[in-house]
C-alpha positions as CSV (number, residue, x, y, z in Angstrom):
1,M,12.8,-11.2,-6.3
2,E,16.5,-11.3,-5.8
3,E,17.6,-7.8,-6.4
4,A,14.7,-6.9,-3.3
5,R,16.1,-9.6,-1.6
6,Q,19.6,-7.9,-1.6
7,V,18.2,-4.5,-0.8
8,L,16.2,-5.9,2.7
9,L,19.6,-7.8,2.8
10,A,21.4,-4.2,3.3
11,K,18.6,-2.5,5.3
12,K,18.5,-5.1,7.8
13,A,22.3,-5.1,8.3
14,A,22.3,-1.2,8.5
15,G,19.6,-1.7,11.2
16,K,16.8,-0.4,9.1
17,F,14.7,-3.7,8.3
18,G,13.7,-5.5,11.5
19,N,11.9,-8.6,10.0
20,P,13.8,-11.5,10.4
21,D,12.4,-13.9,7.9
22,I,13.4,-11.8,4.9
23,D,12.1,-14.4,2.4
24,G,9.2,-15.2,4.0
25,F,8.1,-11.2,3.8
26,L,9.0,-11.2,-0.1
27,Q,6.6,-14.4,-0.9
28,K,4.2,-12.3,0.8
29,R,4.6,-9.4,-0.5
30,Y,4.9,-10.3,-4.3
31,G,1.8,-12.9,-3.5
32,R,-0.1,-9.8,-2.1
33,D,1.2,-8.1,-5.5
34,R,-0.7,-11.0,-7.4
35,M,-3.7,-10.8,-5.4
36,L,-4.2,-7.3,-5.9
37,R,-3.6,-7.6,-9.9
38,E,-5.6,-10.3,-10.4
39,A,-8.5,-8.5,-8.3
40,F,-7.9,-5.5,-9.9
41,I,-8.6,-7.3,-13.4
42,A,-11.5,-8.8,-12.1
43,H,-13.3,-5.5,-11.0
44,G,-12.5,-4.3,-14.6
45,G,-9.3,-2.4,-14.3
46,K,-6.6,-2.5,-17.4
47,P,-3.1,-2.4,-15.4
48,Q,-0.6,-1.6,-17.8
49,R,2.1,-2.7,-15.4
50,D,3.0,-6.0,-13.6
51,A,3.0,-4.5,-10.0
52,P,1.5,-0.9,-9.6
53,F,3.0,2.4,-7.7
54,Y,1.7,2.3,-4.2
55,M,0.8,5.6,-2.8
56,T,-1.4,6.7,-0.3
57,F,-4.9,8.8,-0.6
58,G,-6.4,11.7,1.0
59,R,-5.0,12.9,4.3
60,P,-1.2,12.8,4.3
61,D,0.3,10.0,6.5
62,R,3.4,11.9,7.9
63,Q,4.8,8.5,9.8
64,W,5.6,6.8,6.2
65,A,8.4,9.1,6.0
66,S,10.0,7.3,9.2
67,A,10.7,4.7,6.8
68,Y,12.8,7.0,4.5
69,E,15.9,9.0,4.6
70,H,15.1,11.5,2.2
71,P,11.1,11.5,1.6
72,A,9.1,13.1,-0.5
73,R,5.6,13.9,-0.8
74,V,3.8,14.2,-4.5
75,K,0.0,15.3,-4.4
76,I,-1.5,14.2,-8.0
77,P,-4.8,15.3,-8.7
78,L,-7.6,12.3,-8.9
79,K,-8.7,13.6,-12.6
80,E,-5.3,13.3,-13.7
81,F,-5.7,9.8,-14.1
82,D,-7.9,7.8,-16.6
83,P,-10.5,5.7,-14.2
84,P,-9.3,1.9,-15.2
85,T,-5.9,2.4,-14.6
86,I,-6.0,3.2,-10.7
87,S,-7.4,1.2,-7.7
88,F,-7.5,1.7,-4.1
89,T,-7.8,-0.2,-0.5
90,Y,-9.6,0.6,2.7
91,G,-6.4,0.1,4.1
92,Q,-3.0,-0.8,2.8
93,S,-3.2,-3.8,0.7
94,F,-1.0,-6.0,2.9
95,A,-3.6,-5.8,5.5
96,V,-6.4,-6.3,3.2
97,F,-5.8,-8.8,1.3
98,N,-4.3,-11.2,4.3
99,P,-6.7,-13.9,4.6
100,A,-6.0,-14.2,8.4
101,L,-7.5,-10.7,9.2
102,S,-10.8,-10.4,7.1
103,G,-13.5,-9.7,9.1
104,P,-17.5,-8.6,8.5
105,E,-16.2,-5.1,7.3
106,E,-17.1,-4.1,3.1
107,Y,-13.8,-3.7,2.9
108,W,-11.9,-6.7,3.1
109,N,-10.2,-8.6,0.3
110,K,-11.8,-5.6,-2.2
111,I,-10.1,-3.6,-4.3
112,Y,-12.0,-0.3,-5.7
113,F,-11.8,2.2,-8.3
114,A,-11.8,6.3,-6.6
115,D,-15.4,6.9,-7.2
116,E,-16.3,3.5,-5.2
117,I,-13.7,4.5,-2.5
118,L,-15.0,7.7,-2.0
119,G,-18.2,6.4,-0.5
120,V,-16.2,3.2,1.3
121,I,-14.3,7.0,3.1
122,E,-17.5,8.3,3.4
123,R,-19.4,5.8,5.4
124,N,-16.5,4.3,7.3
125,G,-14.0,7.8,7.8
126,Y,-10.5,7.2,7.1
127,P,-8.8,4.2,8.5
128,P,-8.1,4.8,12.6
129,K,-4.2,6.4,13.1
130,V,-2.1,4.1,14.6
131,K,1.4,5.3,16.0
132,Y,4.4,3.9,14.5
133,D,7.8,5.3,13.4
134,F,10.5,3.0,11.6
135,K,13.8,4.9,12.3
136,R,12.8,5.1,15.8
137,R,12.0,1.3,16.0
138,I,8.1,2.4,17.7
139,F,5.4,0.1,16.8
140,P,1.7,-0.7,17.6
141,K,2.1,-3.4,20.6
142,D,-1.5,-4.8,20.0
143,K,-0.7,-6.9,16.5
144,P,2.0,-6.3,14.2
145,I,2.1,-3.1,11.7
146,N,1.2,-5.1,8.6
147,D,-2.0,-6.4,10.4
148,H,-3.1,-2.3,10.8
149,L,-5.0,-0.7,8.0
150,L,-3.2,2.2,8.3
151,Y,-4.5,4.1,5.8
152,V,-6.7,4.3,1.9
153,E,-4.1,3.0,-0.4
154,A,-3.8,3.9,-4.5
155,H,-2.3,1.6,-6.5
156,I,-1.2,3.3,-9.8
157,W,-1.1,0.8,-12.7
158,S,-0.2,2.9,-15.3
159,D,3.5,5.1,-15.7
160,E,1.9,8.2,-18.3
161,V,0.5,10.2,-15.1
162,V,3.3,9.4,-12.4
163,G,5.9,9.7,-15.4
164,R,5.2,13.2,-15.3
165,Y,5.7,14.1,-11.8
166,R,9.1,12.3,-11.8
167,S,12.0,14.7,-12.1
């Protein structure tokens, strides 16, 4: 937690992190990570890590590249993963597991395996596109960026497959 705090303080000093409440943000982020892991285990998942690698699934979200200086994109076929080591949320988990945002739709506070998320996407399409650019400080005007679903999020709970793609 302290290492993450120092990283965010440095980003804030460089004008690359706009949330004024770093400690509050980290409490929420780590809290949502715990909720995600607990939901994954309750759903039958078998995590091999305390926190997952976060990725997006399906259509690429090029705007996320605006958050990083030298972004890279890695495409990993779904069939390479052992099913109980990967989960998905319909939308970014920060929003999906935010109790203040829950609605009547099927995807709030839920985690899915690969075959299940494909059904959710078939029924709902992908989450709506939102215009944002972190580097140029362009954000949605209707609500905070973390309250938007943004994309289908993948959570990799094992080092095995990701390790083969790291250089």
